[in-house]
N, CA, C and O of each residue as an XYZ file, in Angstrom:
596
protein
N      -0.732      4.451     18.290
C      -1.164      3.220     18.602
C      -2.513      3.393     19.219
O      -2.508      4.424     19.892
N      -3.692      2.769     19.249
C      -4.776      2.772     20.088
C      -5.130      1.646     20.592
O      -5.184      0.649     19.872
N      -5.468      1.590     22.064
C      -5.854      0.816     22.807
C      -6.649      1.219     23.850
O      -6.405      2.265     24.451
N      -7.782      0.348     24.197
C      -8.884      0.815     25.205
C      -8.375      0.748     26.592
O      -8.536      1.669     27.393
N      -7.717     -0.431     26.882
C      -7.235     -0.644     28.213
C      -5.686     -0.828     28.396
O      -5.161     -0.978     29.499
N      -5.024     -0.802     27.231
C      -3.495     -1.157     27.358
C      -2.804     -0.183     28.230
O      -3.243      0.823     28.788
N      -1.609     -0.714     28.220
C      -0.456     -0.224     28.999
C      -0.003      1.059     27.923
O      -0.066      0.929     26.700
N       0.382      2.098     28.490
C       1.001      3.470     27.651
C       2.082      2.868     26.919
O       3.034      2.288     27.443
N       1.904      3.024     25.719
C       3.134      2.874     24.644
C       3.307      4.501     24.100
O       2.465      4.968     23.334
N       4.262      5.162     24.483
C       4.681      6.113     23.897
C       3.447      7.359     24.283
O       3.048      7.747     25.380
N       3.078      7.752     22.951
C       2.012      8.928     23.343
C       0.474      8.291     22.899
O      -0.445      8.969     22.439
N       0.439      6.716     23.176
C      -1.104      6.167     23.058
C      -2.049      6.573     23.442
O      -1.961      6.849     24.639
N      -3.340      6.845     22.855
C      -4.347      7.164     23.394
C      -5.244      6.287     23.862
O      -5.765      5.513     23.059
N      -5.620      6.236     25.351
C      -6.270      5.132     25.864
C      -7.516      5.556     26.440
O      -7.500      5.755     27.655
N      -8.808      5.770     25.694
C      -9.893      6.117     26.055
C     -10.414      5.759     27.625
O     -10.850      6.669     28.330
N     -10.357      4.742     27.988
C     -10.865      4.145     29.452
C      -9.974      5.105     30.252
O     -10.491      5.953     30.980
N      -8.897      5.009     30.154
C      -7.947      5.777     31.194
C      -8.064      7.268     31.004
O      -7.687      7.904     31.988
N      -8.478      7.958     30.019
C      -8.579      9.131     29.943
C      -9.958      9.361     30.449
O     -10.036     10.397     31.109
N     -11.038      8.713     30.334
C     -12.319      8.993     30.800
C     -12.338      8.823     32.517
O     -13.007      9.553     33.248
N     -11.573      7.849     32.935
C     -11.783      7.838     34.576
C     -10.648      8.861     35.067
O     -10.602      9.079     36.278
N      -9.928      9.366     34.408
C      -9.087     10.571     34.805
C      -9.843     11.940     34.768
O      -9.866     12.873     35.570
N     -10.396     11.757     33.678
C     -11.256     13.228     33.619
C     -12.417     13.200     34.729
O     -12.704     14.200     35.386
N     -13.070     11.933     34.878
C     -14.122     11.619     36.031
C     -13.189     12.354     37.489
O     -13.556     13.378     38.066
N     -12.203     11.707     37.784
C     -11.391     12.226     38.851
C     -11.155     13.657     39.174
O     -11.244     14.252     40.247
N     -10.813     14.087     37.914
C     -10.494     15.750     37.932
C     -11.691     16.459     37.988
O     -11.737     17.395     38.786
N     -12.755     16.186     37.249
C     -14.193     16.798     37.437
C     -14.534     16.856     38.798
O     -14.753     17.928     39.362
N     -14.601     15.574     39.457
C     -15.214     15.459     40.830
C     -14.667     16.251     41.729
O     -15.280     17.058     42.428
N     -13.132     15.976     41.739
C     -12.124     16.792     42.478
C     -12.298     18.582     42.370
O     -12.261     19.380     43.306
N     -12.441     18.786     41.316
C     -12.772     20.130     41.059
C     -14.078     20.659     41.652
O     -14.193     21.725     42.257
N     -14.951     19.864     41.426
C     -16.547     20.190     41.887
C     -16.526     20.153     43.489
O     -17.057     21.102     44.066
N     -16.001     19.214     44.184
C     -15.731     18.988     45.465
C     -15.122     20.166     46.024
O     -15.587     20.775     46.988
N     -13.898     20.529     45.297
C     -13.237     21.630     45.835
C     -14.148     22.993     45.893
O     -14.216     23.845     46.779
N     -14.771     22.901     44.732
C     -15.650     24.377     44.630
C     -16.753     24.398     45.626
O     -17.121     25.414     46.215
N     -17.275     23.171     45.781
C     -18.503     22.901     46.932
C     -18.004     23.406     48.377
O     -18.342     24.423     48.982
N     -17.158     22.459     48.727
C     -16.336     22.663     50.280
C     -15.632     23.771     50.514
O     -15.822     24.400     51.555
N     -14.722     24.175     49.588
C     -13.882     25.303     49.861
C     -14.321     26.654     49.371
O     -13.764     27.720     49.631
N     -15.506     26.457     48.549
C     -16.211     27.735     47.962
C     -15.234     28.557     47.136
O     -15.338     29.783     47.170
N     -14.152     27.892     46.284
C     -13.271     28.605     45.603
C     -13.068     27.693     44.106
O     -13.374     26.519     43.896
N     -12.582     28.467     43.389
C     -12.378     27.923     41.937
C     -11.007     27.084     42.033
O     -10.095     27.680     42.606
N     -10.743     25.870     41.587
C      -9.786     25.233     41.407
C      -8.881     25.632     40.423
O      -8.928     25.114     39.308
N      -8.031     26.526     40.714
C      -7.080     27.023     39.742
C      -5.799     27.038     40.130
O      -5.436     27.687     41.111
N      -4.731     26.099     39.167
C      -3.459     26.037     39.819
C      -2.829     27.137     39.563
O      -1.871     27.080     40.335
N      -2.719     28.411     38.793
C      -2.150     29.451     38.835
C      -2.329     30.476     39.608
O      -1.480     31.365     39.665
N      -3.693     30.520     40.470
C      -4.033     31.078     41.580
C      -3.305     30.606     42.605
O      -2.495     31.331     43.183
N      -3.487     29.497     42.904
C      -2.884     28.866     44.052
C      -1.304     29.051     43.969
O      -0.680     29.538     44.912
N      -0.744     28.671     42.891
C       0.925     28.939     42.884
C       1.090     30.416     42.814
O       2.262     30.733     43.019
N       0.350     31.356     42.604
C       0.532     32.960     42.725
C       0.334     33.277     44.239
O       1.090     34.132     44.701
N      -0.510     32.748     45.013
C      -0.752     32.875     46.261
C       0.619     32.510     46.907
O       1.326     33.325     47.499
N       0.929     31.118     46.714
C       2.487     30.599     47.277
C       3.379     31.439     47.043
O       3.974     31.690     48.090
N       3.891     32.175     45.927
C       4.794     32.950     45.723
C       4.518     34.270     46.298
O       5.150     34.644     47.286
N       3.631     34.993     45.761
C       3.343     36.269     46.239
C       2.550     36.467     47.291
O       2.423     37.644     47.629
N       1.996     35.684     47.890
C       1.129     35.656     48.985
C      -0.488     36.416     48.490
O      -0.752     36.624     47.306
N      -1.313     36.709     49.476
C      -1.318     36.134     50.930
C      -1.357     34.509     50.703
O      -1.914     33.976     49.743
N      -0.552     33.696     51.934
C      -0.492     32.377     51.797
C      -1.792     31.530     52.463
O      -1.814     30.956     53.552
N      -2.814     31.631     51.509
C      -4.125     31.218     52.181
C      -3.930     29.629     52.187
O      -3.608     28.913     51.238
N      -4.263     29.202     53.761
C      -4.398     27.807     53.874
C      -4.844     26.898     52.935
O      -4.098     26.002     52.540
N      -6.165     27.046     52.463
C      -6.758     26.236     51.510
C      -6.064     26.212     50.398
O      -6.031     25.136     49.802
N      -5.394     27.279     49.873
C      -4.483     27.252     48.588
C      -3.290     26.423     48.663
O      -2.917     25.786     47.679
N      -2.568     26.389     49.953
C      -1.451     25.712     50.191
C      -1.744     24.395     50.116
O      -1.117     23.622     49.391
N      -2.876     23.997     50.981
C      -3.350     22.424     50.786
C      -3.556     22.000     49.506
O      -3.025     20.984     49.057
N      -4.357     22.769     48.832
C      -4.453     22.433     47.419
C      -3.096     21.976     46.522
O      -2.847     20.980     45.843
N      -2.386     23.131     46.839
C      -1.083     22.675     46.114
C      -0.489     21.619     46.639
O      -0.037     20.898     45.750
N      -0.258     21.142     47.919
C       0.169     20.279     48.565
C      -0.484     18.906     48.173
O       0.137     17.844     48.121
N      -1.746     19.057     47.921
C      -2.426     17.403     47.256
C      -2.101     17.553     45.614
O      -2.161     16.477     45.020
N      -1.829     18.499     44.945
C      -1.421     18.385     43.553
C       0.109     17.584     43.585
O       0.438     16.620     42.893
N       0.859     18.244     44.531
C       2.398     17.857     44.321
C       2.227     16.160     45.018
O       2.729     15.218     44.404
N       1.640     15.984     46.045
C       1.617     14.678     46.766
C       0.816     13.671     46.004
O       1.138     12.485     46.086
N      -0.275     14.069     45.215
C      -0.657     13.145     44.396
C       0.186     12.737     43.322
O       0.149     11.619     42.807
N       0.929     13.647     43.003
C       1.766     13.398     41.669
C       2.733     12.425     42.368
O       2.572     11.257     42.012
N       3.589     12.609     43.177
C       4.569     12.016     43.951
C       3.853     10.741     44.092
O       4.372      9.810     43.476
N       2.851     10.492     44.713
C       2.248      9.121     45.129
C       2.261      8.226     43.499
O       2.941      7.226     43.267
N       1.630      8.686     42.847
C       1.447      8.044     41.532
C       2.959      7.709     41.062
O       3.419      6.586     40.854
N       3.654      9.017     40.938
C       5.188      8.508     40.306
C       5.821      7.181     41.404
O       6.320      6.280     40.729
N       5.860      7.014     42.375
C       5.868      5.818     43.267
C       5.218      4.669     42.944
O       5.717      3.545     42.897
N       3.854      5.041     42.675
C       3.157      3.744     42.814
C       3.100      3.079     41.225
O       2.751      1.918     41.008
N       3.482      3.973     40.252
C       3.171      3.841     38.830
C       4.324      4.501     38.007
O       3.909      5.303     37.170
N       5.591      4.354     38.056
C       6.623      5.444     37.612
C       6.667      5.051     35.985
O       7.428      5.768     35.335
N       5.945      3.995     35.223
C       5.925      3.972     34.017
C       4.979      4.667     33.138
O       4.951      4.714     31.908
N       4.126      5.255     34.109
C       3.084      6.178     33.632
C       3.282      7.294     33.318
O       2.493      8.082     32.796
N       4.581      7.479     33.674
C       5.318      9.141     33.367
C       6.273      9.252     32.076
O       6.900      8.247     31.741
N       6.362     10.080     31.567
C       7.317     10.265     30.440
C       8.361     11.269     31.144
O       8.182     12.016     32.105
N       9.609     11.028     30.290
C      10.753     11.841     31.073
C      10.727     13.167     30.516
O      10.337     13.400     29.371
N      11.214     14.189     31.467
C      11.034     15.508     31.069
C      11.877     15.801     29.758
O      12.879     15.104     29.596
N      11.643     16.534     29.033
C      12.205     17.290     27.906
C      13.337     18.099     28.575
O      13.287     18.729     29.631
N      14.503     17.921     27.610
C      15.615     18.627     27.954
C      15.615     20.277     28.470
O      14.785     20.950     27.858
N      16.084     20.716     29.071
C      15.944     22.282     29.667
C      16.508     22.938     28.450
O      17.577     22.434     28.105
N      16.033     24.050     27.606
C      16.442     24.475     26.742
C      15.799     26.111     26.692
O      14.693     26.446     27.118
N      16.653     26.851     26.158
C      16.157     28.311     26.047
C      14.742     28.487     25.366
O      14.087     29.499     25.616
N      14.286     27.568     24.556
C      12.784     27.296     23.910
C      11.926     26.977     24.811
O      10.832     27.539     24.871
N      12.340     25.915     25.743
C      11.399     25.515     26.698
C      11.501     26.730     27.909
O      10.400     27.029     28.372
N      12.362     27.271     28.329
C      12.299     28.499     29.176
C      11.299     29.615     28.546
O      10.518     30.243     29.260
N      11.375     29.765     27.429
C      10.488     30.953     26.756
C       9.120     30.444     26.728
O       8.169     31.194     26.948
N       8.964     29.080     26.443
C       7.499     28.551     26.354
C       7.089     28.628     27.940
O       5.994     29.164     28.112
N       7.592     28.302     28.838
C       7.244     28.378     30.256
C       6.973     29.974     30.512
O       5.952     30.272     31.130
N       7.749     30.890     30.112
C       7.285     32.477     30.270
C       6.156     32.785     29.745
O       5.319     33.523     30.264
N       6.046     32.095     28.417
C       4.654     32.722     27.703
C       3.636     32.126     28.232
O       2.585     32.765     28.193
N       3.607     30.874     28.822
C       2.442     30.488     29.429
C       1.958     31.116     30.867
O       0.794     31.086     31.266
N       3.240     31.778     31.678
C       3.046     32.333     32.793
C       2.334     33.790     32.280
O       1.294     34.240     32.761
N       2.978     34.308     31.398
C       2.229     35.744     31.011
C       0.940     35.632     30.660
O       0.125     36.505     30.958
N       0.580     34.409     29.904
C      -0.837     34.196     29.301
C      -1.733     33.981     30.445
O      -2.893     34.394     30.441
N      -1.105     33.211     31.617
C      -2.136     32.904     32.787
C      -2.386     34.105     33.646
O      -3.384     34.211     34.359
N      -1.337     35.107     33.540
C      -1.537     36.360     34.186
C      -2.703     37.442     33.368
O      -3.583     38.100     33.922
N      -2.417     37.384     32.017
C      -3.110     38.350     31.285
C      -4.516     37.756     31.113
O      -5.438     38.492     30.762
N      -4.704     36.499     31.339
C      -6.112     35.756     31.136
C      -6.841     35.554     32.451
O      -7.987     35.112     32.531
N      -6.076     35.914     33.476
C      -6.689     35.844     34.821
C      -7.064     34.301     35.040
O      -8.208     33.941     35.317
N      -6.213     33.617     34.920
C      -6.164     31.973     35.091
C      -5.680     31.141     34.126
O      -5.274     31.434     33.002
N      -5.765     29.982     34.708
C      -4.879     29.048     33.799
C      -5.937     27.768     33.125
O      -7.155     27.883     33.261
N      -5.447     26.785     32.532
C      -6.376     25.885     31.782
C      -7.346     25.208     32.969
O      -8.558     25.020     32.857
N      -6.730     24.969     33.836
C      -7.451     24.143     35.081
C      -8.580     25.264     35.470
O      -9.787     25.067     35.335
N      -8.096     26.269     35.891
C      -9.415     27.037     36.542
C     -10.447     27.717     35.428
O     -11.556     28.099     35.801
N     -10.035     27.848     34.067
C     -10.930     28.418     33.190
C     -11.673     26.923     32.600
O     -12.889     26.730     32.615
N     -10.736     26.027     32.134
C     -11.337     24.736     31.739
C     -12.494     23.960     32.665
O     -13.592     23.541     32.298
N     -11.954     23.915     33.830
C     -12.805     22.834     34.518
C     -13.897     23.892     35.533
O     -15.084     23.601     35.684
N     -13.327     25.003     36.103
C     -14.206     25.436     36.965
C     -15.147     26.751     36.415
O     -16.294     26.956     36.810
N     -14.456     27.563     35.464
C     -14.994     28.292     34.802
C     -16.262     27.965     33.876
O     -17.414     28.390     33.973
N     -15.713     27.104     32.972
C     -16.795     26.497     31.792
C     -17.990     25.972     32.816
O     -19.116     26.303     32.444
N     -17.936     25.334     33.842
C     -18.891     24.645     34.614
C     -19.606     25.792     35.068
O     -20.820     25.591     35.102
N     -19.202     27.075     35.474
C     -19.739     28.254     35.865
C     -20.520     29.160     34.972
O     -21.233     30.097     35.329
N     -20.246     28.685     33.587
C     -20.597     29.455     32.499
C     -19.918     30.860     32.527
O     -20.498     31.807     31.998
N     -18.966     30.987     33.000
C     -18.036     32.375     32.998
C     -17.733     32.856     31.537
O     -17.165     32.091     30.757
N     -18.024     33.836     31.246
C     -17.768     34.603     29.944
C     -16.335     34.559     29.429
O     -15.970     34.367     28.269
N     -15.612     34.767     30.486
C     -14.229     34.936     30.472
C     -13.972     33.767     30.155
O     -13.631     33.656     28.977
N     -13.997     32.878     30.712
C     -13.645     31.271     30.560
C     -14.441     30.775     29.085
O     -13.956     29.841     28.446
N     -15.414     31.320     28.713
C     -16.096     30.798     27.247
C     -15.233     31.562     26.285
O     -15.333     31.227     25.105
N     -14.392     32.541     26.592
C     -13.633     32.924     25.388
C     -12.047     32.658     25.639
O     -11.229     32.758     24.725
N     -11.755     32.366     26.751
C     -10.125     31.917     27.171
C     -10.134     30.437     26.500
O      -9.426     30.217     25.517
N     -10.880     29.530     27.011
C     -10.845     28.150     26.638
C     -10.726     27.982     25.067
O      -9.645     27.575     24.640
N     -11.595     28.220     24.300
C     -11.317     28.071     22.840
C      -9.946     28.891     22.320
O      -9.185     28.436     21.465
N      -9.812     29.891     22.841
C      -8.440     30.521     22.356
C      -7.465     29.971     22.732
O      -6.573     29.949     21.884
N      -7.207     29.441     23.787
C      -5.870     28.571     24.183
C      -5.986     27.251     23.600
O      -4.903     26.765     23.272
N      -6.785     26.699     23.433
C      -7.232     25.281     22.624
C      -6.667     25.612     21.171
O      -5.725     24.964     20.716
N      -7.364     26.793     20.353
C      -6.868     26.850     19.015
C      -5.259     27.295     19.036
O      -4.497     27.015     18.110
N      -4.932     27.891     20.006
C      -3.212     28.230     19.727
C      -2.455     26.972     20.063
O      -1.508     26.657     19.342
N      -2.787     26.230     21.091
C      -2.123     25.001     21.380
C      -2.448     24.071     20.141
O      -1.414     23.490     19.810
N      -3.329     23.787     19.483
C      -3.784     22.962     18.292
C      -2.576     23.467     17.334
O      -1.737     22.698     16.864
N      -2.603     24.769     17.126
C      -1.755     25.403     15.993
C      -0.348     25.175     16.419
O       0.408     24.609     15.630
N       0.038     25.518     17.469
C       1.434     25.425     17.922
C       1.840     23.908     18.208
O       3.052     23.788     18.389
N       1.224     22.907     18.279
C       1.722     21.529     17.982
C       1.719     21.135     16.484
O       2.581     20.524     15.853
N       0.560     21.625     16.085
C       0.548     21.460     14.459
C       2.050     21.914     13.742
O       2.747     21.170     13.051
N       2.300     23.106     14.044
C       3.498     23.647     13.575
C       4.778     22.944     13.804
O       5.585     22.517     12.979
N       4.799     22.907     15.267
C       6.033     22.482     15.776
C       6.093     20.908     15.356
O       7.208     20.388     15.395
N       5.307     20.342     15.073
C       5.129     18.536     14.804
C       5.621     18.832     13.315
O       6.225     17.818     12.968
N       5.633     19.780     12.264
C       5.883     19.866     11.248
C       5.216     18.709     10.151
O       3.993     18.588     10.223
N       5.754     18.072      9.400
C       5.355     17.206      8.457
C       5.533     15.685      9.100
O       5.334     14.748      8.326
N       5.824     15.449     10.197
C       5.763     14.097     10.875
C       4.324     13.408     10.890
O       4.227     12.188     11.021
N       3.329     14.146     10.766
C       2.495     13.569     10.959
C       1.592     14.034     12.316
O       2.019     14.973     12.987
N       0.382     13.381     12.690
C      -0.359     13.890     13.771
C       0.409     13.208     15.075
O       0.882     12.072     15.100
N       0.415     13.986     15.935
C       1.047     13.587     17.403
C      -0.174     12.617     18.104
O      -1.212     13.092     18.564
N       0.053     11.629     18.096
C      -0.880     10.754     18.463
C      -0.215      9.477     19.526
O      -0.950      8.588     19.956
């Protein structure tokens, strides 16, 4: 289902909402880099929370992520999909993502938003790699049911 302004229906692509969301994410990432003088990377902030050192700027970054999500869930619950059921495959996928972020020295947010904007060579390799793997995985996972749209 394709709609420019419409309410989400399943996995509908809504270009205006995607553009506005991307604008907010890009501005927030840029402002964080400008004022905190740090790269906005979720995995690095989470690593600091779990393993330390617990840097106040990283903890406030995580608090903003959680708080923003909670605020949106309260304000517009229909914008959120139900979580998939917990299965061994979901746990394995989470473990694979965690290993990938550790090996790649960052996650999609750090490489995709902050790394590419700084023309980081590591990010210029990481982003096309995880995008290609994600496309192949989604295509194989989806099977013959057609595109995931």
